[in-house]
N, C-alpha and C positions, 0 to 999 in steps of 0.2 A: 504494499499500500504505500501511497506517497510518491512512489518512484513513475508514476505516470498511469495513463489509463490501462487497464487489462480487461480483456472480455473473459466473461465466465460462461461456458457453454457445457453443463453438467448432462446435457442430452434429454432432460426431462421438462423442458420448457423453452422459452424464447432466450436468446442471448441477451445478457444484461451487462451493461458496462459498469464494473464496480470501481473504476478509477476515479470516477466523478461523483461518487455517491456522496461523500462528505468532504469539504475542503480542510476541515481541521485534522490534526493527527488522530490516529486511532486510540482509543483507550481500552486495552486489553483486560483491565481489571474489572470483574463482574461487580455490579452494585450488590448492596448488602442482600442476603438471602430474603426471599419474601414469604414463600409458603413451602415447607417441607423440602428445602434444598433446591428451591427454584430461585433464579436470580435473573437478572436482567443484563442483556448485552446489547451494544450498539450493533446495529445490522451491518454496519461497514467493517465490523471485526469478525464477521462469519462468512466463510465461503462454502459453496456446496462441495460435497465430496466428489473430487475428480474421478475417482474409479467406480461411481455410482453403477450397479449393475443395469439399471434401466437405460437403455439406449434410445428408445422410443420416446417421442414427446408424450406427456402425460395428457390424456385426452379431456380430463377434468381440469387443466390449468385455468381456464376462465372461470369456471364455477368455484375453486378453491380461492382465486383471487377476489371475486365478488364477495365470498363469505367474509374474507379477511377484511375487505373494505368495509362491511357493514357491521361486523361483530368483533373485530381484531382477532388475533390468534388464539384459539381456544385452548390448546394443548401445547405445553412448552417443547422446543427442540431439545433433543439430546446432542450435545456438542463435545468434542475433545481437541485437544491441542498436541501435535507431535512435539516431541523435545526440540527445543531451539526455534520453532516456527513463531512466525510474527501475527498468525490469525488462527482462529478456531475453524474447525471443520464440522460438518453435520456428522454425527456419529452412527446414527441408525434411523434411516428414513427421514423425511422432511425436507428434502432438496427442493421440491416443488413449492412447499409452503414458504420456504425462505426466498426463492426467487420471486414469488407473488408479492410478498411484502416488500421486497427490495424494490420491484417495479413501482409499487404504490408510492414509496418513499421518494423515488426519483422523479415520479410524475406529479406528486402533490406537495411534497416538502411537509407534509402533515406531521407534527411531532409524535403523533400517536403511532406513526410506522418507522420511527428512528430506532426504537428499541424493541427486541424480541425477548419473550420469556424462555430461559433456557434451563437445563439441568446439565451441569458439566461433570463429565466423565473423566476419570484419570486414563492418560494414554496407556494403551496396552500393546497393542501391536497393529499392523496394517490388516493382518488377518481377522482381528476382532472388529474392526470397522467395517470391512467388506462383508463378514458374516452378518453383523447387525443390519445392514442395509439389505441383504439377501433374506434374512429372517422377517424383517418389516415388510417388504414386499410380498412375501409368500403368504403372511399373515392376511394381507389384503387381497390376495389373490388377483395382483392386476399386473404381473410381469408377463411378457409375452414368452413363449417358449423359448425362442432363441436369446433372449435376454437373460432368462434364468440359465440356460445351458452356457453362455459366455461367462456368466457370473459365478457359476460352479467351476468352470475351468480356471478363471482367474483366482479363485480361492484355493485351488489345488496347487497352482502355481505359487502363490503367496506361502502356502504352508510348506512347500518343498524348499523355498528360498529360506524361510525362517528355520526350519529344521534341519537344512543342509542334506536332506535326503529324498529320493524320488519316491513318490506314492504310486501305488498301483490303482 
């Protein structure tokens, strides 16, 4: 952030320019907890998970965006941060909601879209985050066959890299 505009294309919604979201420096420290571990983060401090198994655009993007416009984000995003990273990433589902709210913030500059309720998870591994996205999408039954297949292959590859051994 702050190094110039960057486009984020997590493949589950429209491309959103995150480099122009906020002119101020990012504030990576979550605000004080509000309810049972839920905190608020600025939307500019969170990026979609770039290895999201969902490659097809979410057909419900416009509906989700309209719901967030009307009621705000009902459920907190689960986020995590890689060691040494300057931003958080969505840890288990929620990329579409993040991008919908980010678009609303960019389009309206309405302060209610500037922050997002989050539950912050400690970083465990790339496998943990990828598995979290696969599980979340499986529970909603909205991954295409090919997205699921690619996601499982990607998870296998990550597990092999982390374990330094081939899996059958």
